[in-house]
Backbone as CSV, one residue per row, in Angstrom:
resi,resn,N_x,N_y,N_z,CA_x,CA_y,CA_z,C_x,C_y,C_z
1,UNK,117.659,87.592,99.240,117.846,88.959,99.669,116.751,89.299,100.669
2,UNK,117.138,89.839,101.810,116.186,90.223,102.836,116.063,91.743,102.863
3,UNK,114.991,92.239,102.286,114.724,93.678,102.267,113.354,93.904,102.876
4,UNK,113.268,94.864,103.782,111.986,95.236,104.363,111.674,96.669,103.957
5,UNK,110.414,96.941,103.717,109.973,98.254,103.250,109.081,98.888,104.300
6,UNK,109.307,100.183,104.554,108.464,100.901,105.498,108.133,102.279,104.954
7,UNK,106.921,102.724,105.245,106.477,104.047,104.837,106.890,105.039,105.909
8,UNK,107.417,106.186,105.461,107.911,107.203,106.382,107.385,108.561,105.947
9,UNK,106.807,109.312,106.879,106.396,110.680,106.581,107.656,111.536,106.509
10,UNK,107.785,112.316,105.443,108.958,113.179,105.296,108.899,114.300,106.315
11,UNK,109.963,114.481,107.052,110.024,115.515,108.087,110.024,116.901,107.446
12,UNK,109.116,117.742,107.894,109.077,119.125,107.437,108.530,119.338,106.032
13,UNK,108.067,118.276,105.376,107.512,118.416,104.026,106.084,117.892,104.048
14,UNK,105.099,118.786,104.039,103.713,118.333,104.089,103.337,117.509,102.858
15,UNK,102.534,116.520,103.073,102.010,115.682,101.983,103.105,114.987,101.177
16,UNK,104.210,114.649,101.835,105.255,113.864,101.171,105.576,112.654,102.042
17,UNK,105.626,111.504,101.414,105.899,110.244,102.109,106.953,109.479,101.333
18,UNK,107.799,108.766,102.056,108.829,107.935,101.444,108.554,106.490,101.800
19,UNK,108.931,105.604,100.909,108.966,104.184,101.229,110.443,103.819,101.171
20,UNK,110.963,103.382,102.312,112.367,103.018,102.411,112.494,101.508,102.433
21,UNK,113.278,100.993,101.510,113.568,99.564,101.464,114.950,99.343,102.049
22,UNK,115.029,98.648,103.166,116.309,98.419,103.846,116.779,97.013,103.526
23,UNK,117.903,96.935,102.842,118.485,95.656,102.421,119.419,95.162,103.523
24,UNK,118.933,94.240,104.319,119.687,93.750,105.475,120.854,92.855,105.082
25,UNK,120.836,92.336,103.871,121.931,91.481,103.404,123.094,92.286,102.840
26,UNK,122.888,93.562,102.586,123.917,94.407,101.978,124.285,95.551,102.902
27,UNK,124.533,95.225,104.164,124.990,96.189,105.166,124.047,97.366,105.345
28,UNK,122.754,97.124,105.229,121.762,98.158,105.494,121.586,99.180,104.392
29,UNK,121.919,98.820,103.153,121.695,99.723,102.023,120.211,100.097,102.002
30,UNK,119.909,101.384,101.751,118.527,101.859,101.765,118.133,102.354,100.376
31,UNK,117.012,101.836,99.877,116.426,102.274,98.612,115.218,103.134,98.959
32,UNK,114.997,104.229,98.229,113.930,105.165,98.583,113.046,105.475,97.373
33,UNK,111.743,105.436,97.595,110.759,105.912,96.617,109.986,107.036,97.300
34,UNK,109.832,108.165,96.628,109.168,109.333,97.212,107.813,109.539,96.541
35,UNK,106.790,109.789,97.374,105.429,110.034,96.907,104.996,111.406,97.415
36,UNK,104.474,112.240,96.528,103.976,113.551,96.943,102.736,113.886,96.136
37,UNK,102.038,114.904,96.592,100.836,115.330,95.883,99.596,114.628,96.385
38,UNK,98.530,114.674,95.561,97.252,114.091,95.976,97.386,112.608,96.330
39,UNK,96.834,112.262,97.449,96.791,110.873,97.913,98.175,110.239,98.076
40,UNK,99.181,111.047,98.366,100.552,110.539,98.514,100.641,109.479,99.612
41,UNK,99.991,109.731,100.736,100.063,108.768,101.839,99.470,107.424,101.433
42,UNK,98.318,107.454,100.785,97.678,106.213,100.375,98.519,105.471,99.337
43,UNK,99.109,106.206,98.388,99.930,105.569,97.354,101.197,104.962,97.951
44,UNK,101.821,105.665,98.896,103.028,105.143,99.542,102.701,103.904,100.372
45,UNK,101.590,103.967,101.089,101.175,102.824,101.919,100.941,101.586,101.045
46,UNK,100.253,101.768,99.920,99.980,100.647,99.024,101.274,100.089,98.417
47,UNK,102.184,100.971,98.040,103.469,100.530,97.476,104.245,99.690,98.492
48,UNK,104.300,100.166,99.732,105.003,99.408,100.783,104.329,98.059,101.012
49,UNK,103.015,98.037,101.005,102.290,96.771,101.169,102.629,95.796,100.050
50,UNK,102.646,96.290,98.824,102.975,95.423,97.692,104.392,94.871,97.810
51,UNK,105.338,95.723,98.168,106.730,95.296,98.271,106.929,94.296,99.410
52,UNK,106.155,94.442,100.483,106.289,93.551,101.640,105.381,92.333,101.564
53,UNK,104.572,92.222,100.523,103.566,91.167,100.479,104.155,89.773,100.675
54,UNK,105.313,89.519,100.147,105.944,88.211,100.328,106.412,88.014,101.770
55,UNK,106.693,89.118,102.457,107.170,89.036,103.844,106.022,88.997,104.845
56,UNK,104.831,89.446,104.397,103.676,89.461,105.293,103.779,90.508,106.383
57,UNK,104.418,91.652,106.075,104.545,92.690,107.098,104.413,94.074,106.481
58,UNK,104.051,95.052,107.314,103.984,96.455,106.917,104.269,97.283,108.144
59,UNK,105.116,98.307,107.977,105.420,99.192,109.098,105.310,100.634,108.650
60,UNK,104.769,101.477,109.534,104.749,102.919,109.315,105.527,103.536,110.449
61,UNK,106.471,104.403,110.120,107.229,105.089,111.163,107.256,106.574,110.867
62,UNK,107.348,107.371,111.904,107.434,108.813,111.729,108.845,109.220,111.357
63,UNK,109.826,108.438,111.740,111.222,108.722,111.408,111.603,107.934,110.180
64,UNK,112.680,107.248,110.220,113.079,106.429,109.086,114.537,106.053,109.190
65,UNK,115.045,105.429,108.169,116.432,104.994,108.176,117.375,106.162,108.009
66,UNK,116.904,107.218,107.411,117.764,108.373,107.196,116.937,109.627,107.142
67,UNK,117.512,110.710,106.705,116.785,111.958,106.575,116.046,111.976,105.256
68,UNK,115.606,113.155,104.892,114.912,113.282,103.609,115.893,113.038,102.489
69,UNK,115.476,112.221,101.524,116.350,111.884,100.400,115.796,112.431,99.121
């Protein structure tokens, strides 16, 4: 299974970040984990790093695969 994870700042929601996992083998299915509150950005960044560790990549984007979920 080829899934890549990226951290995305939630549009219009301060201090909320999403980690979107895009499953490229399943027609672009997107899995979302939402982080909010104290240190949300740091927690989301670490989660994405852990999920991508086998892939050796990390991406941060201001947009994302979809809107706020």
